[in-house]
C-alpha positions as MATLAB code, in Angstrom:
seq = 'XXXXXXXXXXXXXXXXXXXXXXXXXXXXXXXXXXXXXXXXXXXXXXXXXXXXXXXXXXXXXXXXXXXXXXXXXXXXXXXXXXXXXXXXX';
ca = [
      90.176  146.706   -6.506;
      90.603  145.311   -3.635;
      93.737  142.966   -2.888;
      93.434  139.547   -1.562;
      95.573  140.400    0.968;
      93.770  142.971    2.122;
      90.633  141.366    1.346;
      91.208  137.504    3.981;
      92.919  140.254    6.479;
      89.451  142.056    7.363;
      87.564  139.134    6.736;
      90.533  137.306    8.910;
      90.015  140.635   11.207;
      86.874  140.421   11.707;
      86.372  135.681   12.494;
      89.092  136.973   15.486;
      86.407  139.793   16.936;
      83.517  137.270   16.015;
      85.101  134.708   18.535;
      86.104  137.693   21.204;
      82.800  138.854   21.157;
      80.456  135.440   21.949;
      83.365  133.807   24.125;
      82.207  135.100   28.060;
      78.425  134.077   26.402;
      79.995  130.229   25.517;
      80.958  130.467   28.498;
      78.692  131.925   31.039;
      77.021  128.745   29.299;
      79.089  126.315   29.294;
      79.499  127.579   33.017;
      76.120  127.651   33.648;
      75.845  123.602   31.979;
      78.239  122.258   33.822;
      77.084  123.858   36.715;
      73.458  122.031   36.679;
      74.420  118.660   35.651;
      76.443  118.353   38.731;
      73.685  119.525   40.888;
      71.613  117.225   38.784;
      73.411  114.012   39.039;
      74.025  114.497   42.928;
      69.904  115.059   43.517;
      68.864  112.437   40.191;
      66.158  115.221   39.116;
      65.742  114.915   35.365;
      64.086  117.782   34.363;
      64.894  119.355   31.213;
      63.529  123.252   31.610;
      66.468  122.907   34.772;
      69.650  123.436   31.726;
      67.608  125.485   29.789;
      66.392  128.021   32.282;
      69.543  129.511   34.376;
      71.227  128.489   31.332;
      69.102  130.919   29.174;
      68.691  133.126   32.536;
      73.516  133.699   32.214;
      73.569  134.092   28.768;
      71.336  136.891   29.336;
      72.782  138.136   32.025;
      76.236  138.042   30.507;
      74.936  139.235   27.521;
      73.726  142.852   29.403;
      77.120  142.625   30.229;
      79.301  143.177   28.273;
      76.970  144.469   25.742;
      78.762  147.930   25.877;
      81.786  145.662   25.031;
      80.049  143.921   22.149;
      78.840  147.211   20.709;
      82.144  148.977   21.003;
      84.412  146.323   19.288;
      81.661  146.107   16.426;
      82.454  149.683   16.299;
      85.807  149.935   16.107;
      86.572  146.875   13.599;
      83.656  148.718   11.169;
      86.113  151.782   11.027;
      88.831  151.500   11.506;
      88.331  148.242    8.901;
      85.420  147.850    7.060;
      84.833  152.137    5.922;
      88.744  152.606    5.052;
      88.377  149.491    2.461;
      84.677  150.730    1.349;
      85.712  154.743    1.100;
      88.935  153.120   -0.541;
      91.768  153.776    1.491;
];
């Protein structure tokens, strides 16, 4: 039977992995949003697609670049934490 401490430790590690994996994407969205917002404030252009499309492009680009890091993090988490818990070791 799985103890409470082991369960909560695995849960804590999983939440931390999700935070680490989402940080680059959220940072790219924040930087792109601030840059586009500044551009809109300076030029008085209030176009909705002007904020959406560059943000989406930045998110996709950062996701594409960091995809191997995310995959490696998830695989190591599963192999080191979850699979031994499932097996019972």
